[in-house]
C-alpha positions in Angstrom: 35.8 -44.2 -50.7 35.4 -45.8 -47.3 32.1 -47.6 -46.7 30.4 -47.1 -43.3 28.0 -49.6 -41.8 26.1 -48.6 -38.7 25.0 -51.6 -36.7 22.6 -50.6 -34.0 20.3 -52.5 -31.7 18.8 -52.2 -28.2 20.7 -53.5 -25.2 21.5 -57.2 -25.4 20.0 -57.7 -28.9 23.1 -59.5 -30.2 24.9 -56.7 -32.1 28.4 -58.0 -31.2 27.5 -61.6 -32.3 26.1 -60.3 -35.6 29.2 -58.1 -36.2 31.5 -61.1 -35.7 29.5 -63.1 -38.2 29.7 -60.3 -40.7 33.5 -60.1 -40.2 33.9 -63.8 -40.5 31.6 -64.4 -43.4 30.8 -61.3 -45.4 33.6 -58.7 -45.0 36.5 -61.2 -45.3 39.6 -59.7 -46.9 38.5 -56.1 -46.3 40.5 -53.7 -44.2 38.1 -53.1 -41.3 37.8 -50.7 -38.4 35.2 -51.0 -35.7 34.2 -48.0 -33.6 32.2 -48.7 -30.5 30.2 -46.0 -28.6 29.5 -47.7 -25.3 26.9 -46.3 -22.9 28.6 -47.0 -19.5 31.9 -46.5 -17.8 33.4 -49.9 -18.6 33.7 -51.5 -22.1 33.7 -55.3 -21.8 33.4 -56.4 -25.5 36.6 -54.6 -26.6 38.9 -57.5 -25.7 36.7 -60.0 -27.4 36.7 -58.2 -30.7 40.4 -57.3 -30.6 41.1 -61.0 -31.1 39.7 -60.6 -34.6 42.3 -58.0 -35.4 39.9 -55.1 -35.3 41.1 -51.7 -34.0 38.7 -50.3 -31.4 38.0 -46.8 -30.1 36.0 -47.1 -27.0 34.1 -44.0 -25.8 32.7 -45.0 -22.5 31.4 -41.9 -20.8 29.6 -38.7 -21.5 26.2 -37.8 -22.8 25.3 -39.8 -25.8 24.5 -36.8 -28.0 27.6 -34.9 -27.0 29.7 -37.9 -27.6 28.3 -38.2 -31.1 28.8 -34.6 -32.2 32.1 -34.2 -30.5 34.4 -37.2 -29.7 32.6 -39.5 -32.2 33.2 -37.3 -35.3 36.8 -36.8 -34.3 37.2 -40.6 -33.8 35.7 -41.4 -37.2 37.9 -38.8 -39.0 41.0 -40.1 -37.2 40.5 -43.8 -38.0 39.9 -42.9 -41.7 43.0 -40.8 -41.9 45.2 -43.2 -39.9 44.0 -46.6 -41.2 42.5 -45.7 -44.6 40.1 -48.7 -44.2 37.9 -50.2 -46.8 35.0 -50.3 -44.3 34.2 -48.8 -40.9 31.7 -50.6 -38.8 30.1 -48.4 -36.1 28.5 -50.1 -33.2 26.5 -47.5 -31.3 25.4 -47.8 -27.7 22.3 -50.0 -27.2 20.4 -46.9 -26.1 21.8 -44.7 -28.8 19.4 -43.4 -31.5 20.2 -44.6 -35.0 19.0 -41.2 -36.4 21.6 -39.4 -34.2 24.4 -41.7 -35.2 23.5 -41.4 -38.9 23.4 -37.6 -38.6 26.9 -37.6 -37.0 28.3 -39.8 -39.8 26.7 -37.5 -42.5 28.3 -34.5 -40.9 31.8 -36.1 -41.3 31.2 -36.4 -45.1 32.4 -32.8 -45.5 35.8 -33.8 -44.3 36.2 -37.4 -45.4 35.4 -39.5 -48.4 32.8 -41.8 -46.9 29.5 -43.3 -47.7 26.9 -45.0 -45.5 26.2 -48.4 -47.1 24.0 -49.8 -44.4 22.0 -48.8 -41.3 21.4 -52.2 -39.7 19.3 -52.7 -36.6 19.5 -55.9 -34.6 16.2 -56.6 -32.8 15.7 -59.3 -30.1 12.6 -61.0 -31.4 11.6 -62.3 -28.0 11.7 -58.9 -26.3 10.7 -56.5 -29.2 7.1 -56.0 -28.0 8.2 -55.2 -24.4 10.9 -52.8 -25.5 8.6 -51.0 -28.0 6.1 -50.5 -25.2 8.5 -49.4 -22.5 11.3 -47.6 -24.3 9.4 -46.7 -27.5 11.3 -43.5 -28.3 14.7 -45.2 -28.4 13.7 -48.6 -29.7 11.4 -47.1 -32.4 14.1 -44.8 -33.7 16.4 -47.7 -34.3 13.7 -49.6 -36.2 12.4 -46.6 -38.2 15.7 -45.5 -39.5 17.1 -48.9 -40.5 17.7 -50.1 -44.1 18.1 -53.7 -42.8 16.5 -55.2 -39.7 18.0 -58.4 -38.3 15.8 -60.3 -35.9 17.8 -62.3 -33.3 16.7 -65.4 -31.3 14.1 -66.5 -33.9 15.4 -70.0 -33.4 13.8 -69.8 -29.9 10.4 -68.6 -31.2 7.5 -70.3 -32.9 6.5 -69.3 -36.4 3.5 -67.3 -35.2 5.6 -65.2 -32.8 8.2 -64.5 -35.6 5.4 -63.4 -37.9 3.9 -61.2 -35.2 7.3 -59.6 -34.6 7.9 -59.0 -38.4 4.4 -57.4 -38.6 5.1 -55.1 -35.7 8.4 -54.0 -37.2 6.8 -53.5 -40.6 4.3 -51.1 -39.1 7.3 -48.9 -38.1 9.3 -49.5 -41.3 7.8 -50.9 -44.4 10.9 -50.5 -46.6 13.8 -52.2 -44.8 14.9 -55.7 -45.6 14.0 -57.9 -42.6 16.2 -61.0 -41.8 14.0 -63.4 -39.8 15.9 -66.6 -40.7 18.1 -67.9 -37.7 21.6 -66.6 -38.3 23.3 -70.0 -38.2 21.2 -71.0 -41.2 22.2 -68.0 -43.3 25.0 -68.3 -45.9 27.1 -65.4 -47.0 25.0 -64.9 -50.2 21.7 -64.5 -48.2 23.3 -61.8 -45.9 24.8 -60.0 -48.8 21.5 -59.9 -50.6 19.8 -58.4 -47.6 22.6 -55.8 -47.2 22.4 -54.9 -50.9 18.7 -54.4 -50.6 19.5 -52.1 -47.7 22.1 -50.1 -49.5 19.6 -49.4 -52.3 17.4 -47.7 -49.7 20.0 -45.3 -48.4 19.0 -42.3 -50.6 15.3 -42.9 -49.7 16.2 -43.1 -46.0 18.2 -39.9 -46.1 15.2 -38.0 -47.3 13.0 -39.7 -44.7 15.6 -38.8 -42.1 15.7 -35.1 -43.1 11.9 -34.9 -42.9 11.5 -36.6 -39.5 14.7 -35.7 -37.7 14.3 -33.7 -34.5 14.6 -30.0 -35.6 17.1 -27.8 -33.9 20.0 -30.2 -34.6 22.4 -27.3 -34.5 22.3 -27.7 -30.7 23.1 -30.6 -28.5 21.4 -30.9 -25.2 20.8 -27.1 -25.2 24.5 -26.4 -25.8 25.8 -25.3 -29.1 28.5 -27.7 -30.5 31.4 -25.5 -29.6 30.2 -25.4 -26.1 30.0 -29.2 -25.8 33.2 -29.5 -23.7 31.6 -28.1 -20.6 28.8 -30.6 -21.1 31.4 -33.3 -20.4 33.2 -31.5 -17.7 30.4 -31.9 -15.2 29.6 -35.4 -16.2 32.1 -37.3 -14.0 30.5 -40.4 -12.5 27.5 -39.8 -14.7 25.4 -38.3 -12.0 24.4 -35.5 -14.4 24.1 -35.2 -18.1 23.5 -31.9 -19.9 21.7 -30.4 -17.0 19.5 -33.4 -16.1 20.5 -35.0 -12.9 19.8 -38.7 -12.6 17.7 -38.4 -9.5 15.2 -36.5 -11.7 14.5 -39.9 -13.4 13.1 -41.5 -10.3 9.5 -40.1 -10.6 9.6 -41.4 -14.2 10.0 -44.9 -13.0 8.1 -45.1 -9.8 5.2 -46.8 -11.6 7.5 -48.8 -13.7 7.3 -52.1 -11.8 6.0 -54.8 -14.2 7.1 -52.6 -17.0 3.7 -51.4 -18.0 4.9 -48.2 -19.4 7.8 -45.8 -19.0 7.3 -42.1 -18.2 3.5 -42.5 -18.4 3.5 -41.1 -22.0 5.5 -43.8 -23.7 7.8 -41.0 -25.0 5.4 -40.0 -27.8 6.2 -36.6 -29.1 9.1 -36.1 -26.8 12.8 -36.0 -27.5 14.9 -37.5 -24.8 18.6 -38.4 -24.5 19.7 -41.7 -23.1 21.1 -40.2 -20.0 17.7 -38.9 -19.0 16.1 -42.3 -19.0 18.9 -44.9 -18.5 21.6 -45.2 -15.9 24.9 -47.0 -16.3 26.8 -48.4 -13.3 30.2 -49.9 -13.7 32.9 -51.0 -11.2 36.2 -52.7 -11.2 36.5 -55.6 -8.6 39.3 -57.7 -7.3 36.8 -60.0 -5.5 37.2 -63.7 -6.3 33.7 -65.2 -6.8 32.6 -68.7 -6.0 30.4 -70.5 -8.4 27.5 -70.1 -6.0 28.0 -66.3 -5.7 28.2 -65.8 -9.5 25.1 -68.0 -10.0 23.2 -66.1 -7.4 24.1 -62.6 -8.8 23.2 -63.4 -12.4 19.9 -64.9 -11.4 19.1 -61.9 -9.1 19.9 -59.4 -11.8 18.0 -61.2 -14.7 15.0 -62.6 -12.8 14.2 -60.0 -10.1 13.7 -56.2 -9.7 15.5 -56.1 -6.4 18.3 -54.0 -7.9 16.2 -51.8 -10.2 15.0 -52.5 -13.7 18.0 -54.2 -15.2 18.1 -54.2 -19.0 21.7 -55.4 -19.5 24.6 -56.5 -17.4 27.9 -57.9 -18.4 31.3 -58.5 -16.8 34.4 -60.5 -16.6 35.4 -61.6 -13.1 38.1 -63.8 -11.3 36.9 -67.0 -9.7 38.0 -68.5 -6.4 39.4 -71.5 -8.2 41.8 -69.3 -10.3 39.7 -69.3 -13.5 37.9 -66.3 -15.0 34.3 -66.1 -16.1 32.4 -63.8 -18.4 28.7 -63.2 -17.9 26.1 -61.5 -20.1 22.5 -61.0 -19.3 19.2 -59.4 -20.4 15.8 -59.7 -18.6 15.0 -63.3 -17.9 18.1 -64.7 -19.8 21.8 -65.0 -18.9 24.9 -66.7 -20.1 28.1 -67.5 -18.2 31.2 -68.7 -20.0 34.9 -69.2 -19.5 36.9 -66.0 -19.9 40.5 -65.0 -20.2 42.3 -63.4 -17.3 42.2 -59.6 -17.2 44.1 -57.0 -15.1 41.2 -56.9 -12.7 37.5 -57.9 -12.7 35.0 -55.5 -14.3 31.2 -55.4 -14.2 28.7 -53.1 -15.8 24.9 -52.8 -15.2 22.6 -50.7 -17.4 18.9 -50.0 -16.5 16.5 -47.7 -14.9 16.1 -46.8 -11.2 19.2 -48.8 -10.3 19.8 -49.4 -6.6 23.5 -48.7 -6.5 24.0 -49.4 -2.8 22.5 -52.9 -3.2 24.6 -53.5 -6.3 27.8 -52.7 -4.4 26.8 -55.4 -1.9 25.7 -57.9 -4.5 29.1 -57.6 -6.3 31.2 -57.4 -3.1 32.8 -54.1 -4.2 
């Protein structure tokens, strides 16, 4: 029996950091495989986690739902057959729906001896309210279907803010274990207790999932599963997904400045796929950046809306002095750190209403 843990979380919530902590502290000695399902053309985190001896299958393009019912299931079966791991950790895209991922894993049960032992959602405590308001359909799904909710960045919040965040999450999910203690204060035992509490909820969550899941699951994006290949064939460059062209999004976001609301209806009662709402832009770049250039671009992306509504950006780039830097940002926050040389620079931006021509100029590509 292979255990499967799904670790979801909205863009930039800290999923990768939490996975690394689980690998280092909790799952030591187990034979592990990590499957990533990136939304975007360029995977940045792959190299970082390979250092931990983890095998990674990166699926970087294609409609989220088609990836899940097609490539994803094949990838999961393949890693179980080839590696026979004790545990598989699945890190879905930040804009993937936890309910869709869980359904895809359940479907593999017929062909593989697996069991979901945890549906973990990492929530950025500082941005939870804003994401719930603006991207409710995606954010809510991840919270609602979790057996364990891990709140990140609580060390940067006062007690009242942490309590407010827990209260908001409890309104969506009153059964999950919620970890609100800062991660660095948690020992192995505390995390294990929370995960065990979560695994006890799995049967209950499966019933909940069956009642609430979007009916008509036999189809994906209007295509039956055996037709999914042509769903990917027209997807090059991600201009279009499953019949929805990205420029159709624009009217959805015209009033989105200040992030009051997305799509005017907050997604209530609607079932969207990530490619209808979010756009991913990724490029390779050989440009050597000065410290000033890099500082300017991370500030411009995280602190202004000049390039669209940026939800996440990350990259690894060569510097003019011969070093390499990695950057990672979410709204109003960014981090730049030393990186290892790669075959070329790579950058990825995810958001809504992206101004691609301006991004090309900003990154000198």
